GURO-677838 format. One record per residue (C-alpha): residue number from 1; residue in one letter; x, y negated, z. Coordinates in steps of 0.25 Angstrom, whole numbers, plus 5000, padded with zeros to 4 digits. Each point is the difference from the previous one (the first is absolute). Last residue first. Layout:
+-----+----+------+------+------+
:   i : aa :   xx :   yy :   zz :
+-----+----+------+------+------+
: NUM :  a :    X :    Y :    Z :
...
+-----+----+------+------+------+
//
This chain:
+-----+----+------+------+------+
:   i : aa :   xx :   yy :   zz :
+-----+----+------+------+------+
: 275 :  p : 5484 : 5248 : 5683 :
: 274 :  k : 4996 : 5011 : 4991 :
: 273 :  r : 4993 : 5011 : 5008 :
: 272 :  f : 5002 : 5015 : 5000 :
: 271 :  a : 4989 : 5011 : 5002 :
: 270 :  l : 5002 : 5015 : 5002 :
: 269 :  l : 4989 : 5011 : 5000 :
: 268 :  y : 5007 : 5013 : 5004 :
: 267 :  y : 4998 : 5015 : 4997 :
: 266 :  n : 5010 : 5008 : 5007 :
: 265 :  l : 5010 : 5011 : 4996 :
: 264 :  l : 5006 : 5007 : 5012 :
: 263 :  r : 4988 : 4998 : 5008 :
: 262 :  l : 4998 : 5015 : 5002 :
: 261 :  r : 4986 : 4999 : 4994 :
: 260 :  g : 5005 : 4992 : 4989 :
: 259 :  l : 5012 : 5009 : 4996 :
: 258 :  s : 4990 : 5012 : 5000 :
: 257 :  n : 4990 : 4993 : 4991 :
: 256 :  l : 5011 : 4996 : 4991 :
: 255 :  l : 5005 : 5014 : 4999 :
: 254 :  n : 4986 : 5005 : 4997 :
: 253 :  i : 4998 : 4990 : 4989 :
: 252 :  l : 5014 : 5003 : 4994 :
: 251 :  g : 4996 : 5015 : 4999 :
: 250 :  s : 4986 : 4997 : 4994 :
: 249 :  a : 5007 : 4991 : 4990 :
: 248 :  s : 5011 : 5010 : 4996 :
: 247 :  r : 4989 : 5011 : 4999 :
: 246 :  g : 4992 : 4991 : 4991 :
: 245 :  a : 5012 : 4997 : 4991 :
: 244 :  f : 5004 : 5015 : 4999 :
: 243 :  t : 4986 : 5003 : 4996 :
: 242 :  t : 4990 : 5009 : 5009 :
: 241 :  a : 4995 : 4990 : 5010 :
: 240 :  d : 4988 : 5005 : 5008 :
: 239 :  g : 4993 : 4987 : 5002 :
: 238 :  l : 5007 : 4987 : 4997 :
: 237 :  l : 4989 : 4991 : 5005 :
: 236 :  h : 4999 : 5008 : 5013 :
: 235 :  k : 5014 : 4999 : 5003 :
: 234 :  i : 4999 : 4985 : 4997 :
: 233 :  y : 4989 : 4999 : 5010 :
: 232 :  r : 5007 : 5007 : 5011 :
: 231 :  y : 5012 : 4992 : 4998 :
: 230 :  t : 4992 : 4987 : 5001 :
: 229 :  p : 4996 : 5004 : 5014 :
: 228 :  l : 5013 : 4995 : 5005 :
: 227 :  t : 4998 : 4985 : 4997 :
: 226 :  h : 4995 : 4995 : 5013 :
: 225 :  a : 5011 : 5007 : 5008 :
: 224 :  t : 5010 : 4994 : 4991 :
: 223 :  i : 4995 : 4986 : 5003 :
: 222 :  n : 5013 : 4993 : 5005 :
: 221 :  r : 4998 : 4986 : 5000 :
: 220 :  e : 5009 : 4988 : 4998 :
: 219 :  r : 4998 : 4985 : 4999 :
: 218 :  h : 5008 : 4988 : 4997 :
: 217 :  p : 5015 : 5003 : 4996 :
: 216 :  m : 5005 : 4987 : 4994 :
: 215 :  l : 5004 : 4998 : 4986 :
: 214 :  g : 5013 : 4994 : 4994 :
: 213 :  a : 5004 : 5012 : 4992 :
: 212 :  e : 5011 : 5004 : 5010 :
: 211 :  t : 4990 : 4999 : 5011 :
: 210 :  a : 4990 : 5009 : 4993 :
: 209 :  l : 5010 : 5010 : 4997 :
: 208 :  r : 5005 : 5000 : 5015 :
: 207 :  r : 4986 : 5002 : 5005 :
: 206 :  y : 4998 : 5011 : 4989 :
: 205 :  r : 5012 : 5007 : 5005 :
: 204 :  s : 4995 : 5000 : 5015 :
: 203 :  v : 4987 : 5006 : 4995 :
: 202 :  t : 5007 : 5011 : 4993 :
: 201 :  y : 5003 : 5000 : 4985 :
: 200 :  r : 5004 : 5013 : 4994 :
: 199 :  v : 4987 : 5005 : 4994 :
: 198 :  d : 5004 : 4998 : 4985 :
: 197 :  c : 4990 : 5007 : 4991 :
: 196 :  h : 5003 : 5003 : 4986 :
: 195 :  g : 4988 : 5008 : 4994 :
: 194 :  f : 4988 : 5004 : 5008 :
: 193 :  y : 5000 : 5015 : 4996 :
: 192 :  n : 5014 : 5002 : 5006 :
: 191 :  f : 5005 : 5014 : 4996 :
: 190 :  k : 5009 : 4996 : 4989 :
: 189 :  g : 5004 : 4987 : 5007 :
: 188 :  f : 5006 : 5008 : 5011 :
: 187 :  w : 5011 : 5006 : 4992 :
: 186 :  s : 5006 : 4986 : 4998 :
: 185 :  a : 5002 : 4998 : 5015 :
: 184 :  s : 5002 : 4986 : 5004 :
: 183 :  g : 4987 : 4998 : 5007 :
: 182 :  f : 5000 : 5014 : 5006 :
: 181 :  v : 5013 : 4997 : 5007 :
: 180 :  a : 4996 : 4986 : 5004 :
: 179 :  a : 4987 : 5005 : 5006 :
: 178 :  v : 5007 : 5011 : 5008 :
: 177 :  p : 5010 : 4990 : 5006 :
: 176 :  l : 4987 : 4991 : 5003 :
: 175 :  f : 4993 : 5010 : 5008 :
: 174 :  l : 5005 : 4997 : 5014 :
: 173 :  p : 4999 : 4985 : 4997 :
: 172 :  s : 4985 : 5002 : 4997 :
: 171 :  p : 4997 : 4999 : 4985 :
: 170 :  v : 4990 : 4989 : 4994 :
: 169 :  f : 4990 : 5004 : 4990 :
: 168 :  d : 4995 : 4986 : 4995 :
: 167 :  s : 4989 : 4990 : 5000 :
: 166 :  l : 5002 : 4986 : 4996 :
: 165 :  a : 4997 : 4985 : 5004 :
: 164 :  l : 5008 : 4988 : 4995 :
: 163 :  i : 4995 : 4987 : 5007 :
: 162 :  g : 5000 : 4986 : 4996 :
: 161 :  g : 5004 : 4989 : 5009 :
: 160 :  p : 5008 : 4993 : 4990 :
: 159 :  k : 4995 : 5005 : 4986 :
: 158 :  l : 5004 : 5013 : 4996 :
: 157 :  v : 5006 : 5002 : 4986 :
: 156 :  r : 5015 : 5000 : 5005 :
: 155 :  s : 4998 : 5008 : 5012 :
: 154 :  a : 4993 : 5011 : 4992 :
: 153 :  e : 5011 : 4999 : 4990 :
: 152 :  k : 5011 : 5002 : 5011 :
: 151 :  f : 4992 : 5011 : 5006 :
: 150 :  f : 4998 : 5007 : 4987 :
: 149 :  r : 5015 : 4999 : 4997 :
: 148 :  e : 5004 : 5006 : 5014 :
: 147 :  r : 4989 : 5011 : 4998 :
: 146 :  s : 5007 : 5005 : 4988 :
: 145 :  p : 4996 : 5010 : 4989 :
: 144 :  f : 4985 : 4999 : 5005 :
: 143 :  h : 4993 : 5013 : 5003 :
: 142 :  f : 5001 : 4999 : 5015 :
: 141 :  i : 4993 : 4987 : 4999 :
: 140 :  c : 4987 : 5006 : 4995 :
: 139 :  e : 4991 : 5003 : 5012 :
: 138 :  v : 4993 : 4986 : 4999 :
: 137 :  a : 5009 : 4989 : 4996 :
: 136 :  l : 4993 : 4987 : 5003 :
: 135 :  l : 5005 : 4985 : 4998 :
: 134 :  r : 4992 : 4989 : 5006 :
: 133 :  d : 5000 : 4985 : 4998 :
: 132 :  q : 5006 : 5000 : 4987 :
: 131 :  s : 5007 : 4990 : 4991 :
: 130 :  a : 5012 : 4996 : 5007 :
: 129 :  t : 5009 : 5003 : 4988 :
: 128 :  a : 4992 : 5004 : 4988 :
: 127 :  f : 4996 : 5014 : 4996 :
: 126 :  p : 5006 : 5010 : 4991 :
: 125 :  l : 5005 : 5009 : 5012 :
: 124 :  a : 5014 : 5006 : 4997 :
: 123 :  c : 5001 : 5011 : 5010 :
: 122 :  a : 4985 : 5004 : 4999 :
: 121 :  d : 5002 : 5001 : 4985 :
: 120 :  g : 4988 : 4996 : 4991 :
: 119 :  q : 4987 : 5003 : 4993 :
: 118 :  c : 4989 : 4990 : 5004 :
: 117 :  f : 4986 : 5000 : 5006 :
: 116 :  a : 4993 : 4987 : 5002 :
: 115 :  i : 4988 : 4996 : 5008 :
: 114 :  f : 4994 : 4987 : 5003 :
: 113 :  n : 4989 : 4999 : 5011 :
: 112 :  d : 4987 : 4991 : 4999 :
: 111 :  h : 4993 : 5011 : 5009 :
: 110 :  f : 5002 : 5012 : 4991 :
: 109 :  p : 5011 : 5003 : 4990 :
: 108 :  k : 5000 : 5014 : 4992 :
: 107 :  v : 5008 : 5012 : 5004 :
: 106 :  l : 4997 : 5013 : 4993 :
: 105 :  a : 5005 : 4998 : 4986 :
: 104 :  q : 5012 : 4992 : 5004 :
: 103 :  a : 5004 : 5010 : 5011 :
: 102 :  r : 4999 : 5012 : 4990 :
: 101 :  q : 5009 : 4993 : 4990 :
: 100 :  l : 5010 : 4996 : 5011 :
:  99 :  q : 5002 : 5014 : 5004 :
:  98 :  r : 5003 : 5004 : 4986 :
:  97 :  d : 5010 : 4988 : 4998 :
:  96 :  d : 5009 : 5005 : 5011 :
:  95 :  i : 5009 : 4990 : 5006 :
:  94 :  n : 4989 : 4994 : 5009 :
:  93 :  l : 4996 : 4986 : 5004 :
:  92 :  g : 4987 : 4996 : 5005 :
:  91 :  a : 4996 : 4985 : 5002 :
:  90 :  l : 4989 : 4993 : 5008 :
:  89 :  r : 4996 : 4986 : 5000 :
:  88 :  m : 4989 : 4999 : 5011 :
:  87 :  g : 4989 : 4991 : 5001 :
:  86 :  d : 4991 : 5009 : 5008 :
:  85 :  l : 5003 : 5013 : 5008 :
:  84 :  r : 4994 : 5014 : 5002 :
:  83 :  e : 4998 : 5006 : 4986 :
:  82 :  n : 5013 : 4994 : 4994 :
:  81 :  l : 5008 : 5004 : 5012 :
:  80 :  s : 4995 : 5014 : 4998 :
:  79 :  a : 5002 : 5000 : 4985 :
:  78 :  v : 5015 : 4995 : 5001 :
:  77 :  t : 5003 : 5011 : 5010 :
:  76 :  g : 4994 : 5010 : 4990 :
:  75 :  g : 5007 : 4995 : 4988 :
:  74 :  f : 5003 : 5014 : 4994 :
:  73 :  g : 5014 : 5000 : 5004 :
:  72 :  c : 5003 : 4986 : 5006 :
:  71 :  g : 5015 : 5002 : 5001 :
:  70 :  v : 5002 : 4986 : 5005 :
:  69 :  d : 4986 : 4993 : 5005 :
:  68 :  l : 5002 : 4985 : 4998 :
:  67 :  v : 4991 : 4991 : 5008 :
:  66 :  q : 4996 : 4985 : 4998 :
:  65 :  q : 4991 : 4996 : 5012 :
:  64 :  g : 4986 : 4994 : 4999 :
:  63 :  p : 4994 : 5009 : 5011 :
:  62 :  l : 5010 : 5005 : 5010 :
:  61 :  i : 5010 : 5011 : 5001 :
:  60 :  e : 5007 : 5003 : 5013 :
:  59 :  a : 5010 : 5010 : 4994 :
:  58 :  m : 4998 : 5010 : 5011 :
:  57 :  e : 4985 : 4999 : 4998 :
:  56 :  c : 5002 : 5003 : 4985 :
:  55 :  l : 5008 : 5012 : 5004 :
:  54 :  q : 4989 : 5005 : 5009 :
:  53 :  l : 4989 : 4998 : 4989 :
:  52 :  t : 5008 : 5008 : 4990 :
:  51 :  l : 5001 : 5011 : 5010 :
:  50 :  q : 4985 : 4999 : 5002 :
:  49 :  e : 4998 : 5001 : 4985 :
:  48 :  a : 5008 : 5013 : 4999 :
:  47 :  a : 4992 : 5005 : 5012 :
:  46 :  r : 4986 : 4998 : 4993 :
:  45 :  g : 5005 : 5007 : 4988 :
:  44 :  y : 5005 : 5012 : 5009 :
:  43 :  d : 4986 : 5001 : 5006 :
:  42 :  p : 4993 : 5000 : 4987 :
:  41 :  t : 5010 : 5012 : 4995 :
:  40 :  d : 4999 : 5008 : 5013 :
:  39 :  c : 5010 : 4998 : 5011 :
:  38 :  i : 4990 : 5000 : 5011 :
:  37 :  a : 5009 : 4992 : 5009 :
:  36 :  a : 4994 : 4999 : 5015 :
:  35 :  a : 5013 : 5004 : 5006 :
:  34 :  p : 5007 : 4989 : 4992 :
:  33 :  d : 4992 : 4989 : 5007 :
:  32 :  q : 5003 : 4987 : 4993 :
:  31 :  w : 5003 : 5008 : 4988 :
:  30 :  y : 5010 : 4994 : 4989 :
:  29 :  g : 5002 : 5007 : 4986 :
:  28 :  w : 5012 : 5001 : 4992 :
:  27 :  h : 5002 : 4993 : 4987 :
:  26 :  v : 4995 : 4999 : 4986 :
:  25 :  h : 4988 : 4991 : 5002 :
:  24 :  r : 4989 : 4999 : 4989 :
:  23 :  g : 5000 : 5013 : 4993 :
:  22 :  f : 5007 : 5008 : 5011 :
:  21 :  s : 4989 : 5005 : 5009 :
:  20 :  t : 4987 : 4997 : 4992 :
:  19 :  a : 5006 : 5002 : 4986 :
:  18 :  v : 5008 : 5012 : 5005 :
:  17 :  a : 4987 : 5007 : 5005 :
:  16 :  e : 4992 : 4996 : 4987 :
:  15 :  d : 5010 : 5006 : 4990 :
:  14 :  n : 4996 : 4992 : 4987 :
:  13 :  g : 5010 : 5008 : 4992 :
:  12 :  a : 5008 : 4987 : 4998 :
:  11 :  l : 5000 : 4998 : 5015 :
:  10 :  k : 5006 : 5014 : 5002 :
:   9 :  d : 5011 : 4997 : 4989 :
:   8 :  l : 5002 : 4986 : 5007 :
:   7 :  l : 5002 : 5006 : 5013 :
:   6 :  f : 5009 : 5011 : 4996 :
:   5 :  d : 5009 : 4991 : 4992 :
:   4 :  f : 5000 : 4991 : 5012 :
:   3 :  y : 5005 : 5011 : 5009 :
:   2 :  p : 5011 : 5003 : 4990 :
:   1 :  m : 5007 : 4986 : 5001 :
+-----+----+------+------+------+
//
């Protein structure tokens, strides 16, 4: 994914702004009051942590639980749980070993917690059946080759009563036909700085997907308005883009900003419970 190449290059060069904003969490920010967003680097770092807290609250995570973060990036969600809760068994899974190397270097266990990072496929989870209290997928599910296979795997590894919580860009029914065209167009991949992104799953399709996998829809929150300052910060971070990749990234950010403000592509937190 080109954006991770960009982040890893910046981090290798000790870029302080990237380290503060995306060196821990690699996802959008959450502002309780978007109108008060400052959108400088420290503000964005706090907002990224807030989004993690919002998703963890959706998952109803408690001390002493076993939690798997799928698509864990640089380990920010695992780090946040490790810092706040005791007696946890925390695991982070990612397909990109470069991201895992940074996570392993940055995240060390506190409070009698156990932490493990492992390389693996979200659609073939290397974990035992009924082994996890909670599964998280923070702003990564649109990269997975199959949501159907991931949901079946999530249902398999969750304990009865366990919860899967995720964040995703969810199209409105009005925008869905356009999302389907872009998702299947090979030419779009040349301009998509964020790699393969499948944003064709509406809320109703997620509900059906969960039911088919043996999970029950549990909680839903549309937090689009709280994430919109993200676009202003990323534009600031990109600066005056002069390369093809930079111009493509800037153009895509402008498009996503417009779609969010028009409520055509929304940012949702979703939680599903295993009976």
